[in-house]
C-alpha positions as CSV (number, residue, x, y, z in Angstrom):
1,M,-84.6,96.0,-54.0
2,G,-81.7,95.8,-51.6
3,R,-83.9,96.3,-48.5
4,P,-87.2,94.9,-47.2
5,K,-90.0,96.1,-49.4
6,A,-92.3,96.4,-46.3
7,A,-90.1,99.2,-44.9
8,L,-89.9,101.3,-48.1
9,D,-91.1,104.9,-47.5
10,F,-94.3,105.7,-49.3
11,A,-95.9,109.0,-48.6
12,G,-94.1,109.3,-45.3
13,V,-95.0,105.8,-44.0
14,P,-93.6,102.4,-44.5
15,L,-95.1,100.5,-47.4
16,L,-96.6,97.8,-45.1
17,T,-98.3,100.5,-43.0
18,R,-99.8,102.0,-46.2
19,V,-101.1,98.7,-47.4
20,V,-102.6,97.7,-43.9
21,S,-104.1,101.2,-43.5
22,E,-105.8,101.0,-46.9
23,L,-107.2,97.5,-46.2
24,K,-108.4,98.5,-42.8
25,R,-110.8,100.9,-44.5
26,R,-112.9,97.9,-45.7
27,F,-111.7,94.9,-43.7
28,A,-111.9,94.4,-39.9
29,E,-109.4,91.6,-39.7
30,I,-105.8,92.0,-40.9
31,V,-103.2,89.2,-40.6
32,V,-99.6,89.8,-41.7
33,V,-97.4,86.8,-42.4
34,A,-93.8,87.8,-42.0
35,A,-90.4,86.2,-42.1
36,P,-89.0,84.6,-38.9
37,E,-87.6,87.2,-36.5
38,S,-88.5,90.1,-38.8
39,E,-86.5,92.9,-37.0
40,D,-87.6,95.4,-39.7
41,L,-91.2,94.6,-39.0
42,L,-90.8,95.6,-35.3
43,Q,-90.1,99.1,-36.4
44,I,-93.2,99.4,-38.6
45,D,-96.5,100.6,-37.1
46,V,-99.2,98.1,-38.0
47,P,-101.8,98.8,-35.3
48,A,-104.6,96.3,-34.5
49,T,-103.0,93.7,-36.8
50,K,-102.2,90.1,-36.0
51,I,-98.7,89.3,-37.0
52,I,-97.6,85.7,-37.5
53,H,-94.1,84.6,-38.5
54,D,-93.0,81.9,-40.9
55,E,-91.6,78.9,-39.2
56,V,-88.7,78.7,-41.7
57,A,-87.3,81.5,-43.7
58,F,-87.8,81.5,-47.5
59,W,-90.5,78.9,-47.6
60,G,-92.3,81.1,-50.0
61,P,-95.8,82.6,-50.6
62,L,-97.6,79.3,-50.8
63,D,-96.9,78.4,-47.2
64,A,-97.4,82.0,-46.1
65,L,-100.8,82.1,-47.6
66,R,-101.7,78.7,-46.0
67,R,-100.5,80.1,-42.6
68,G,-102.4,83.3,-43.1
69,L,-105.6,81.5,-43.9
70,E,-105.2,79.2,-40.9
71,A,-104.8,82.3,-38.7
72,I,-107.9,84.2,-39.8
73,T,-111.2,84.0,-37.8
74,N,-113.4,84.9,-40.8
75,E,-114.3,82.3,-43.5
76,I,-113.1,84.6,-46.3
77,A,-109.9,86.6,-46.8
78,F,-108.4,89.0,-49.3
79,A,-104.8,88.1,-49.6
80,C,-102.1,90.4,-51.0
81,S,-98.4,91.0,-50.9
82,C,-96.9,94.0,-49.0
83,D,-95.4,95.4,-52.3
84,L,-98.6,96.9,-53.7
85,P,-98.3,100.7,-53.0
86,L,-101.3,101.6,-55.0
87,L,-103.6,99.0,-53.6
88,D,-107.2,100.1,-53.5
89,C,-109.4,98.6,-50.8
90,D,-112.5,99.0,-52.9
91,V,-111.0,96.8,-55.6
92,A,-110.1,94.3,-53.0
93,A,-113.6,94.3,-51.6
94,A,-115.0,93.9,-55.1
95,I,-112.8,90.8,-55.6
96,V,-114.1,89.4,-52.4
97,A,-117.6,90.0,-53.6
98,M,-116.9,88.1,-56.8
99,L,-116.1,84.9,-54.8
100,D,-119.7,83.8,-54.8
101,G,-119.7,80.0,-54.5
102,F,-116.1,79.6,-55.4
103,D,-113.2,78.8,-53.1
104,A,-111.0,81.4,-54.6
105,A,-111.4,84.5,-56.9
106,I,-108.1,85.2,-58.6
107,P,-107.6,88.1,-61.0
108,I,-105.8,87.7,-64.3
109,V,-103.6,90.7,-65.3
110,G,-101.4,90.7,-68.4
111,G,-102.4,87.1,-69.0
112,K,-101.0,86.0,-65.5
113,L,-102.9,84.9,-62.4
114,Q,-102.5,87.3,-59.5
115,P,-102.8,84.9,-56.5
116,L,-101.5,87.6,-54.1
117,H,-104.3,90.0,-55.0
118,A,-107.1,87.6,-54.6
119,A,-109.9,86.3,-52.3
120,Y,-109.8,82.9,-50.7
121,R,-112.0,80.8,-48.4
122,K,-110.3,79.7,-45.2
123,R,-110.7,76.0,-46.3
124,C,-108.2,76.6,-49.1
125,A,-105.5,76.2,-46.4
126,G,-105.9,72.4,-46.7
127,A,-105.4,72.5,-50.5
128,L,-102.3,74.7,-50.0
129,A,-100.9,72.2,-47.5
130,A,-101.5,69.3,-49.9
131,L,-99.7,71.2,-52.7
132,A,-96.7,71.8,-50.5
133,T,-96.6,68.1,-49.4
134,R,-96.4,67.2,-53.1
135,G,-93.4,69.6,-53.5
136,E,-95.3,72.3,-55.3
137,S,-94.0,75.8,-54.5
138,R,-95.7,77.9,-57.2
139,L,-98.6,79.9,-55.6
140,A,-100.5,80.0,-58.9
141,A,-100.9,76.2,-58.6
142,V,-103.7,76.9,-56.0
143,A,-105.9,77.9,-59.0
144,G,-106.0,74.3,-60.2
145,A,-106.3,72.8,-56.7
146,V,-109.5,74.6,-55.6
147,N,-112.7,75.7,-57.2
148,T,-111.4,79.0,-58.6
149,R,-113.1,81.9,-60.3
150,R,-110.6,83.5,-62.7
151,I,-111.4,87.2,-63.0
152,P,-110.7,88.5,-66.5
153,E,-108.7,91.7,-66.9
154,N,-111.6,93.4,-68.6
155,D,-113.7,92.9,-65.5
156,L,-111.0,94.4,-63.4
157,R,-110.6,97.4,-65.6
158,V,-114.2,98.3,-64.8
159,L,-113.1,98.7,-61.2
160,D,-109.6,100.0,-61.8
161,P,-109.1,101.3,-65.4
162,E,-105.3,101.6,-65.2
163,L,-105.0,98.5,-63.0
164,H,-102.9,100.6,-60.5
165,S,-104.1,98.4,-57.6
166,F,-102.1,95.5,-59.1
167,F,-98.9,97.4,-59.6
168,N,-96.2,95.7,-57.5
169,L,-92.6,96.6,-56.7
170,N,-89.8,94.4,-57.9
171,T,-87.1,97.0,-58.7
172,L,-86.1,100.5,-57.7
173,D,-87.5,101.7,-61.1
174,D,-90.9,100.2,-60.1
175,Y,-90.6,102.1,-56.8
176,R,-89.9,105.4,-58.5
177,R,-92.8,104.8,-61.0
178,A,-95.2,104.0,-58.1
179,L,-94.2,107.3,-56.4
180,K,-94.8,109.2,-59.6
181,L,-98.2,107.5,-60.2
182,A,-99.2,108.4,-56.6
183,G,-98.1,112.0,-57.2
184,L,-95.2,111.7,-54.8
185,G,-92.2,111.6,-57.1
């Protein structure tokens, strides 16, 4: 993207502010895991949010999820990335409700697990640490390490027919498309 995704303007606010504000509509506790010394984060308004920083830059999402789960006070968390401009808190809450007796509830979209749009129990932090100790860096590996409910795409389409909540930004074209889908472009 050429710049931090969290700081991208979306409807007049940084993308991270938009994601946090949306989640605050349904979740009382918000924890943001950021890179060490995230200067760009200091300029983003994320009120009433606990911010923790990675110990080492570029350790990746597996360690970030572990640290986030360790930081929460609740036993269950919805975990997502900051690059979901069309995130819907009702979809997130529905995924949390699908956790039932599982340790994780991870959607499948386009045949791929979406571990950064999923629900986890706090105790998954131990499994994430064990994966990292074994040298695993793929976040999707968590699905095989804990008792995981894989949520089929058809079940997700009942909640979000166009799966907009799962649309993430990887390129400037994605950013432009998201603005257009939101009626901002």
